[in-house]
Structure formats: structure tokens, C-alpha cells
Backbone as CSV, one residue per row, in Angstrom:
resi,resn,N_x,N_y,N_z,CA_x,CA_y,CA_z,C_x,C_y,C_z
1,UNK,82.911,77.169,95.535,84.232,77.612,95.979,84.639,78.898,95.242
2,UNK,85.559,79.604,95.836,86.042,80.843,95.248,86.918,80.557,94.045
3,UNK,87.019,81.563,93.161,87.862,81.382,91.976,89.308,81.778,92.238
4,UNK,89.684,81.982,93.516,91.083,82.304,93.821,91.848,81.061,94.257
5,UNK,91.358,79.883,93.843,91.976,78.628,94.237,92.780,78.023,93.096
6,UNK,93.736,77.180,93.464,94.499,76.408,92.493,94.690,75.005,93.063
7,UNK,94.705,74.014,92.183,95.016,72.644,92.592,96.494,72.401,92.327
8,UNK,97.210,71.969,93.347,98.638,71.673,93.215,98.866,70.206,93.574
9,UNK,99.661,69.550,92.762,100.007,68.151,93.008,101.519,68.001,92.936
10,UNK,102.076,67.418,93.978,103.505,67.098,94.016,103.678,65.590,93.880
11,UNK,104.692,65.184,93.107,105.146,63.798,93.100,106.632,63.794,93.421
12,UNK,107.012,62.935,94.363,108.416,62.829,94.760,108.937,61.419,94.507
13,UNK,110.119,61.322,93.935,110.818,60.039,93.837,111.904,60.031,94.900
14,UNK,111.823,59.096,95.813,112.694,59.087,96.982,114.142,58.772,96.646
15,UNK,115.026,59.270,97.480,116.404,58.826,97.465,116.467,57.389,97.990
16,UNK,117.595,56.757,97.806,117.750,55.386,98.290,117.563,55.320,99.809
17,UNK,116.951,54.233,100.254,116.800,53.934,101.673,115.930,54.957,102.414
18,UNK,114.980,55.582,101.716,114.113,56.576,102.346,112.652,56.113,102.439
19,UNK,112.411,54.846,102.194,111.036,54.343,102.244,110.462,54.477,103.656
20,UNK,111.286,54.243,104.673,110.826,54.399,106.051,110.369,55.823,106.332
21,UNK,111.119,56.787,105.832,110.708,58.196,105.967,109.332,58.407,105.361
22,UNK,109.117,57.874,104.156,107.853,58.088,103.463,106.692,57.463,104.218
23,UNK,106.854,56.246,104.690,105.778,55.572,105.406,105.399,56.334,106.675
24,UNK,106.394,56.828,107.381,106.139,57.591,108.599,105.420,58.901,108.289
25,UNK,105.938,59.636,107.300,105.396,60.973,107.050,104.112,60.957,106.235
26,UNK,103.809,59.860,105.563,102.478,59.745,104.979,101.425,59.831,106.070
27,UNK,101.731,59.260,107.228,100.795,59.317,108.354,100.868,60.661,109.086
28,UNK,102.076,61.130,109.370,102.229,62.357,110.149,101.792,63.606,109.388
29,UNK,102.072,63.649,108.083,101.841,64.880,107.318,100.405,65.033,106.841
30,UNK,99.619,63.991,106.975,98.234,64.048,106.508,97.478,65.195,107.184
31,UNK,97.581,65.259,108.491,96.886,66.322,109.209,97.554,67.671,109.006
32,UNK,98.883,67.685,108.902,99.621,68.937,108.745,99.204,69.663,107.472
33,UNK,99.147,68.948,106.350,98.807,69.616,105.095,97.349,70.056,105.084
34,UNK,96.472,69.297,105.719,95.062,69.702,105.782,94.883,70.985,106.584
35,UNK,95.708,71.177,107.616,95.576,72.337,108.483,96.353,73.552,107.979
36,UNK,97.076,73.388,106.878,97.906,74.494,106.370,97.011,75.656,105.950
37,UNK,97.466,76.866,106.198,96.683,78.060,105.896,96.299,78.116,104.417
38,UNK,95.015,78.311,104.152,94.536,78.452,102.777,94.165,77.159,102.099
39,UNK,94.451,76.008,102.719,94.142,74.719,102.107,92.665,74.386,102.339
40,UNK,91.957,74.074,101.266,90.543,73.701,101.338,90.353,72.182,101.278
41,UNK,91.315,71.483,100.711,91.230,70.026,100.571,92.635,69.519,100.358
42,UNK,92.977,68.370,100.959,94.338,67.843,100.793,94.365,66.345,101.032
43,UNK,95.239,65.670,100.305,95.449,64.239,100.455,96.929,63.923,100.249
44,UNK,97.471,63.079,101.110,98.757,62.471,100.855,98.510,61.204,100.051
45,UNK,99.371,60.934,99.061,99.094,59.876,98.098,100.260,58.905,97.950
46,UNK,99.935,57.633,97.915,100.868,56.641,97.414,100.692,56.524,95.913
47,UNK,101.626,55.896,95.244,101.524,55.750,93.792,101.801,54.307,93.387
48,UNK,101.482,54.014,92.135,101.739,52.685,91.603,101.739,52.711,90.092
49,UNK,101.894,51.536,89.512,101.918,51.430,88.055,100.546,51.616,87.443
50,UNK,99.499,51.430,88.226,98.150,51.601,87.716,97.760,50.559,86.691
51,UNK,98.275,49.353,86.851,97.978,48.285,85.886,96.910,47.325,86.399
52,UNK,96.958,46.980,87.684,95.989,46.033,88.237,95.198,46.622,89.400
53,UNK,95.708,47.730,89.981,95.102,48.355,91.156,95.038,47.407,92.350
54,UNK,95.979,46.488,92.401,96.172,45.631,93.553,97.455,46.076,94.256
55,UNK,97.719,45.602,95.488,98.927,46.030,96.195,100.222,45.774,95.437
56,UNK,100.240,44.796,94.524,101.491,44.519,93.807,101.869,45.639,92.839
57,UNK,100.937,46.539,92.553,101.228,47.697,91.711,102.042,48.764,92.424
58,UNK,102.044,48.744,93.749,102.560,49.866,94.531,104.022,50.177,94.212
59,UNK,104.325,51.469,94.134,105.688,51.947,93.928,106.153,52.575,95.238
60,UNK,106.991,51.857,95.981,107.421,52.323,97.299,108.385,53.498,97.220
61,UNK,108.840,53.826,96.003,109.815,54.905,95.862,109.201,56.219,95.370
62,UNK,107.896,56.221,95.074,107.278,57.458,94.589,106.016,57.740,95.390
63,UNK,105.916,58.979,95.857,104.818,59.398,96.716,104.330,60.771,96.259
64,UNK,103.198,61.182,96.780,102.660,62.447,96.309,101.807,63.151,97.341
65,UNK,101.442,64.380,97.004,100.519,65.175,97.816,99.682,66.022,96.879
66,UNK,98.408,66.135,97.203,97.477,66.960,96.427,96.825,67.950,97.372
67,UNK,96.690,69.204,96.912,96.010,70.220,97.725,95.256,71.183,96.830
68,UNK,94.080,71.557,97.276,93.359,72.693,96.707,93.593,73.843,97.681
69,UNK,94.216,74.911,97.198,94.709,75.951,98.092,94.459,77.333,97.501
70,UNK,94.292,78.313,98.375,94.186,79.695,97.923,95.500,80.093,97.247
71,UNK,95.391,80.741,96.114,96.598,81.084,95.353,97.560,81.935,96.172
72,UNK,97.029,82.770,97.053,97.889,83.640,97.854,98.753,82.854,98.842
73,UNK,98.365,81.594,99.119,99.110,80.779,100.067,99.989,79.723,99.393
74,UNK,99.947,79.656,98.069,100.703,78.624,97.356,102.205,78.752,97.600
75,UNK,102.727,79.965,97.542,104.166,80.157,97.739,104.583,79.716,99.135
76,UNK,103.715,79.986,100.125,104.028,79.578,101.497,104.047,78.059,101.618
77,UNK,103.095,77.393,100.976,103.101,75.933,100.998,104.366,75.394,100.341
78,UNK,104.731,75.967,99.206,105.900,75.497,98.472,107.184,75.650,99.292
79,UNK,107.207,76.658,100.165,108.396,76.906,100.989,108.253,76.357,102.398
80,UNK,107.186,75.586,102.644,106.919,75.089,103.994,107.890,73.979,104.391
81,UNK,107.986,73.751,105.690,108.859,72.684,106.179,108.381,71.327,105.693
82,UNK,107.069,71.154,105.525,106.536,69.882,105.039,107.064,69.575,103.636
83,UNK,106.915,70.511,102.732,107.368,70.278,101.358,108.889,70.185,101.307
84,UNK,109.575,71.027,102.041,111.035,70.989,102.056,111.548,69.648,102.580
85,UNK,110.843,69.094,103.552,111.257,67.806,104.130,111.162,66.696,103.080
86,UNK,110.059,66.670,102.328,109.930,65.678,101.265,110.958,65.924,100.160
87,UNK,111.172,67.181,99.846,112.145,67.528,98.796,113.546,67.079,99.197
88,UNK,113.897,67.283,100.452,115.227,66.912,100.950,115.465,65.413,100.856
89,UNK,114.413,64.628,101.046,114.535,63.175,101.045,114.256,62.547,99.684
90,UNK,114.133,63.375,98.656,113.789,62.886,97.327,114.889,63.175,96.318
91,UNK,114.983,62.290,95.344,115.945,62.490,94.254,115.414,63.480,93.236
92,UNK,114.093,63.528,93.063,113.501,64.534,92.176,112.055,64.788,92.574
93,UNK,111.554,65.918,92.100,110.203,66.364,92.417,109.569,66.933,91.150
94,UNK,108.293,66.631,90.967,107.507,67.256,89.904,106.296,67.913,90.561
95,UNK,106.041,69.173,90.171,104.879,69.884,90.711,103.987,70.336,89.563
96,UNK,102.698,69.991,89.670,101.697,70.391,88.685,100.782,71.439,89.300
97,UNK,100.575,72.543,88.588,99.551,73.518,88.946,98.416,73.378,87.943
98,UNK,97.203,73.180,88.449,96.080,72.818,87.594,94.854,73.676,87.895
99,UNK,94.048,73.890,86.846,92.755,74.553,86.974,91.688,73.617,86.430
100,UNK,90.618,73.353,87.194,89.626,72.384,86.755,88.826,72.859,85.553
101,UNK,88.608,71.921,84.637,87.714,72.135,83.496,86.324,71.617,83.854
102,UNK,86.288,70.415,84.408,85.025,69.840,84.873,85.340,68.792,85.925
103,UNK,84.382,68.560,86.813,84.571,67.577,87.863,83.214,67.035,88.271
104,UNK,83.112,65.694,88.298,81.857,65.041,88.648,82.116,63.988,89.722
105,UNK,81.255,63.946,90.708,81.378,62.953,91.758,81.928,63.535,93.044
106,UNK,82.312,62.638,93.958,82.746,63.038,95.292,84.053,62.362,95.671
107,UNK,84.822,63.045,96.480,86.039,62.518,97.093,85.939,62.860,98.577
108,UNK,85.857,61.857,99.418,85.683,62.063,100.858,84.463,62.943,101.126
109,UNK,83.372,62.641,100.416,82.066,63.270,100.591,82.005,64.724,100.138
110,UNK,82.966,65.144,99.323,82.931,66.496,98.785,83.480,66.480,97.372
111,UNK,83.195,67.531,96.601,83.836,67.693,95.298,84.832,68.840,95.418
112,UNK,86.108,68.538,95.647,87.085,69.601,95.911,87.417,70.450,94.711
113,UNK,87.062,69.988,93.502,87.465,70.689,92.280,86.309,71.448,91.628
114,UNK,85.221,71.634,92.372,84.050,72.327,91.825,84.220,73.835,91.973
115,UNK,85.206,74.370,91.262,85.444,75.816,91.315,86.064,76.285,90.011
116,UNK,85.871,77.524,89.661,86.593,78.232,88.606,86.819,77.389,87.366
117,UNK,85.749,76.876,86.770,85.882,76.050,85.563,86.455,76.859,84.410
118,UNK,87.396,76.262,83.673,88.034,76.911,82.524,87.954,75.970,81.335
119,UNK,88.284,76.482,80.166,88.371,75.673,78.957,89.782,75.798,78.395
120,UNK,90.230,74.765,77.692,91.568,74.808,77.117,91.641,73.916,75.892
121,UNK,92.496,74.294,74.950,92.802,73.443,73.809,94.169,72.793,73.967
122,UNK,94.794,73.043,75.108,96.137,72.525,75.335,96.147,71.218,76.104
123,UNK,97.255,70.969,76.799,97.412,69.733,77.560,96.429,69.694,78.726
124,UNK,95.971,68.485,79.043,95.016,68.313,80.141,95.469,67.173,81.046
125,UNK,95.008,67.249,82.268,95.211,66.203,83.264,93.850,65.621,83.620
126,UNK,93.785,64.312,83.760,92.578,63.649,84.260,92.914,62.953,85.573
127,UNK,92.043,63.128,86.556,92.161,62.411,87.818,90.881,61.621,88.031
128,UNK,91.033,60.326,88.227,89.899,59.493,88.622,90.197,58.946,90.003
129,UNK,89.147,58.804,90.788,89.335,58.289,92.134,88.071,57.546,92.539
130,UNK,88.217,56.406,93.192,87.055,55.622,93.597,87.298,54.945,94.932
131,UNK,86.235,54.867,95.715,86.212,54.050,96.923,85.462,52.776,96.546
132,UNK,86.172,51.671,96.481,85.599,50.414,96.002,84.963,49.663,97.172
133,UNK,83.753,49.183,96.968,83.104,48.378,97.996,83.932,47.119,98.245
134,UNK,84.132,46.774,99.506,85.041,45.683,99.838,84.666,44.383,99.156
135,UNK,83.388,44.068,99.097,82.977,42.794,98.506,83.037,42.809,96.983
136,UNK,83.409,43.977,96.407,83.522,44.073,94.953,84.975,44.139,94.483
137,UNK,85.933,44.080,95.388,87.335,44.252,94.998,87.790,43.224,93.959
138,UNK,87.500,41.946,94.191,87.964,40.910,93.255,87.361,41.113,91.867
139,UNK,86.087,41.421,91.810,85.438,41.652,90.527,86.027,42.884,89.833
140,UNK,86.301,43.926,90.609,86.913,45.138,90.059,88.301,44.837,89.501
141,UNK,89.114,44.096,90.262,90.476,43.792,89.806,90.468,42.987,88.511
142,UNK,89.497,42.099,88.348,89.427,41.310,87.115,89.079,42.189,85.908
143,UNK,88.362,43.264,86.136,87.945,44.128,85.034,88.996,45.152,84.636
144,UNK,89.995,45.373,85.491,90.938,46.466,85.272,91.929,46.244,84.124
145,UNK,92.585,45.074,83.988,93.664,44.952,82.992,93.324,45.391,81.575
146,UNK,92.169,45.026,80.980,91.903,45.509,79.612,91.844,47.026,79.515
147,UNK,91.321,47.678,80.555,91.219,49.137,80.533,92.594,49.769,80.627
148,UNK,93.446,49.252,81.532,94.774,49.843,81.677,95.639,49.600,80.447
149,UNK,95.492,48.437,79.813,96.227,48.194,78.569,95.797,49.173,77.493
150,UNK,94.495,49.426,77.401,93.984,50.386,76.434,94.481,51.785,76.750
151,UNK,94.503,52.141,78.042,94.972,53.462,78.443,96.426,53.675,78.044
152,UNK,97.282,52.717,78.374,98.714,52.888,78.121,99.042,52.954,76.634
153,UNK,98.175,52.439,75.779,98.425,52.478,74.341,97.612,53.556,73.631
154,UNK,96.952,54.431,74.385,96.083,55.435,73.781,96.881,56.557,73.124
155,UNK,96.529,56.938,71.887,97.176,58.089,71.244,96.961,59.356,72.065
156,UNK,98.017,60.139,72.204,97.913,61.398,72.914,98.205,61.318,74.402
157,UNK,98.419,60.112,74.942,98.762,59.981,76.356,100.235,60.333,76.564
158,UNK,100.509,61.229,77.489,101.886,61.618,77.812,102.429,60.781,78.963
159,UNK,101.611,60.630,80.006,102.073,59.891,81.180,100.870,59.495,82.014
160,UNK,100.977,58.386,82.726,99.929,57.994,83.653,100.525,57.200,84.801
161,UNK,99.981,57.408,86.000,100.392,56.628,87.162,99.150,56.351,88.002
162,UNK,99.223,55.300,88.785,98.169,55.031,89.745,98.386,55.860,90.998
163,UNK,97.304,56.300,91.611,97.389,57.025,92.873,96.405,56.387,93.852
164,UNK,96.701,56.499,95.143,95.801,55.923,96.124,96.110,56.399,97.522
165,UNK,95.071,56.389,98.362,95.219,56.755,99.770,95.485,55.548,100.642
166,UNK,95.308,54.345,100.083,95.540,53.102,100.821,95.856,52.014,99.805
167,UNK,96.538,50.943,100.214,96.888,49.885,99.263,95.694,49.200,98.631
168,UNK,94.565,49.144,99.345,93.379,48.461,98.844,92.161,49.354,99.069
169,UNK,91.297,49.448,98.042,89.990,50.044,98.238,89.861,51.513,97.906
170,UNK,90.965,52.266,97.939,90.930,53.694,97.631,91.888,53.933,96.474
171,UNK,91.371,53.816,95.255,92.221,53.755,94.080,91.913,54.877,93.105
172,UNK,92.902,55.242,92.299,92.676,56.268,91.297,93.775,56.281,90.259
173,UNK,93.619,57.170,89.291,94.631,57.363,88.261,94.873,58.853,88.047
174,UNK,96.093,59.160,87.689,96.500,60.490,87.265,97.047,60.315,85.863
175,UNK,96.432,60.971,84.875,96.911,60.830,83.501,97.065,62.199,82.844
176,UNK,98.098,62.334,82.025,98.482,63.584,81.380,98.348,63.383,79.875
177,UNK,97.572,64.261,79.225,97.226,64.104,77.818,97.636,65.316,76.998
178,UNK,97.971,65.065,75.735,98.362,66.156,74.846,97.211,67.118,74.582
179,UNK,95.993,66.594,74.486,94.809,67.416,74.219,93.600,66.821,74.945
180,UNK,92.595,67.653,75.120,91.341,67.169,75.661,90.673,66.169,74.738
181,UNK,90.848,66.352,73.430,90.247,65.429,72.465,90.816,64.023,72.626
182,UNK,92.123,63.915,72.894,92.739,62.595,73.086,92.154,61.907,74.317
183,UNK,91.955,62.667,75.378,91.345,62.105,76.586,89.911,61.660,76.306
184,UNK,89.155,62.484,75.619,87.760,62.131,75.326,87.678,60.894,74.444
185,UNK,88.597,60.754,73.499,88.586,59.571,72.637,88.785,58.293,73.453
186,UNK,89.700,58.346,74.423,89.896,57.188,75.282,88.660,56.929,76.146
187,UNK,88.121,57.998,76.745,87.036,57.838,77.719,85.731,57.396,77.079
188,UNK,85.451,57.896,75.876,84.118,57.695,75.299,84.085,56.809,74.053
189,UNK,85.250,56.527,73.471,85.269,55.714,72.260,86.001,54.388,72.416
190,UNK,86.822,54.271,73.453,87.568,53.031,73.659,86.657,51.901,74.105
191,UNK,86.734,50.773,73.440,85.837,49.649,73.743,86.027,49.134,75.162
192,UNK,87.290,49.011,75.616,87.558,48.478,76.951,86.993,49.407,78.020
193,UNK,87.160,50.701,77.819,86.662,51.650,78.803,85.147,51.678,78.815
194,UNK,84.536,51.572,77.652,83.081,51.540,77.598,82.522,50.299,78.294
195,UNK,83.198,49.170,78.134,82.763,47.948,78.818,82.902,48.102,80.324
196,UNK,83.976,48.780,80.772,84.157,49.002,82.208,83.053,49.896,82.761
197,UNK,82.660,50.903,81.993,81.567,51.776,82.423,80.275,50.974,82.554
198,UNK,80.022,50.120,81.568,78.817,49.280,81.627,78.859,48.334,82.819
199,UNK,80.047,47.770,83.096,80.185,46.850,84.226,79.974,47.583,85.546
200,UNK,80.421,48.840,85.610,80.204,49.640,86.814,78.715,49.808,87.090
201,UNK,77.960,50.061,86.047,76.513,50.217,86.206,75.854,48.901,86.610
202,UNK,76.350,47.787,86.056,75.758,46.491,86.384,76.024,46.079,87.832
203,UNK,77.270,46.274,88.259,77.689,45.714,89.540,77.712,46.731,90.675
204,UNK,77.655,48.015,90.333,77.629,49.070,91.357,78.770,48.883,92.357
205,UNK,80.007,48.788,91.842,81.114,48.411,92.721,81.784,49.586,93.432
206,UNK,81.339,50.825,93.181,81.919,51.969,93.870,80.997,52.490,94.966
207,UNK,81.559,52.732,96.149,80.830,53.429,97.187,80.896,54.937,96.967
208,UNK,81.936,55.364,96.232,82.132,56.786,95.944,83.083,56.874,94.757
209,UNK,82.827,57.805,93.845,83.728,57.960,92.697,83.767,59.413,92.250
210,UNK,84.880,59.768,91.587,85.067,61.124,91.071,85.880,61.064,89.789
211,UNK,85.497,61.906,88.826,86.275,62.072,87.597,86.425,63.561,87.351
212,UNK,87.660,64.026,87.219,87.920,65.449,87.021,88.934,65.659,85.908
213,UNK,88.708,66.721,85.127,89.644,67.138,84.082,90.183,68.526,84.426
214,UNK,91.464,68.740,84.098,92.123,69.986,84.456,92.912,70.552,83.286
215,UNK,92.949,71.863,83.213,93.902,72.548,82.340,95.235,72.654,83.083
216,UNK,96.318,72.527,82.341,97.647,72.587,82.930,98.114,74.049,82.941
217,UNK,98.268,74.596,84.123,98.775,75.966,84.252,100.301,75.993,84.213
218,UNK,100.909,75.023,84.909,102.376,75.024,84.988,102.846,73.641,85.450
219,UNK,103.982,73.224,84.931,104.646,72.003,85.401,106.092,72.368,85.732
220,UNK,106.497,72.025,86.935,107.880,72.310,87.367,108.551,70.997,87.725
221,UNK,109.718,70.784,87.165,110.463,69.562,87.479,110.349,68.543,86.395
């Protein structure tokens, strides 16, 4: 991919009684954002607590959108009717502008973040995403709680939420860290996470997975 791209992620917290709007536009806006000028990859996202990765985690009041877009088109996306519509129906909005440090794996049969790798000593974002094999869901859910407990208590973690394209089977996490070292300590030194990695190799429970790290260019909201 070209180095004139940026990854942008929006999270919206809805106003009261706007869940119906979100459910409708999660479906309608999926194609709209993908077809937007300059967009190379896009997903509309539901969110959750990221504790069990089961439907009971879901947060019906917070939704999101992710896009890899040409930088020259970012301002147009930000001022588009799609984004304005979500903004109008939300109590608050947070927008992250990110540059990938590294990315491994696939999301919808592509690696959308395989461009313009940078290095940073500052704050980082980690995105994990997996397509879980249907017959492995129960086993996966049983393995999740120790990892999420370890994540939420990890030194250097600023914030984390669950993200997903569907209530079951398409799961991920978005986590914000003070430093890359703090993220690496959790990923490579935490006992619970290491056991989960070993279990993944034993049971092969992902049909597709991706892990990406990003430098934080800007946070608005």
C-alpha cells in the first residue's frame, strides 16, 4: 500500500433512545463507508466490555467505524453526511488517527495495515481481531476470562474495549497503552496471555486472525 494512508477509528456513545438508529445504520452504512472516495478498507463496529467475548458483553450504546483512507480524503470523510449523522445521534465522539508500526495476519482476507510502518516511543494502540471457528466458540469463551483479567490489570494500559463485526464469531480488542514496552510486557510476559497463545496453537480455534500495533498520531474527543 501507499504511504499516503492513515487509519482512522471513530467511537460514538449514543444519545438516549438511539439504539434503533445504530442498528439500522450499522447495516446501511457498511457499504457507504467502503465506497467512500479514498477508502481502501472499512468496517462498521459494535463494541463491548471485552471480558468474555460473548453477546452479554455487548454495549448497545457505543459503536464505531474503522477506515484506512488516503490522507487527502480524510477531511472529506470527517465532514461527510455519514459521520455527521452518527455525530448528531451521539452524546460524544472520539476519533483516533493511527499509523501502523507492525501488522500480522489477515482481516477479511487482507492485511489492511500493511503500509508505511513507523516506530515510536510514545503511546501505542493494539488491535486484535479473529474469526473464530464455530465449533470452537465454547472452548474459546472458556479461555478468555483469565486473559481479560490480566489485560485490565496490566501496568501501562490506558483503555481497552471489545470490538466486533457481529455478536458471535467475529471478535477483537482495541487497547491503548502508555508505551510499546507496556504492550509487549503484557503480550509476551503475561502468564495468562502466554497460555492463551499456547491454547490457540493446540486447538487451532481461529479461521482468521490479525494483530496490529499503531503509533498514535492524534486523538480528538
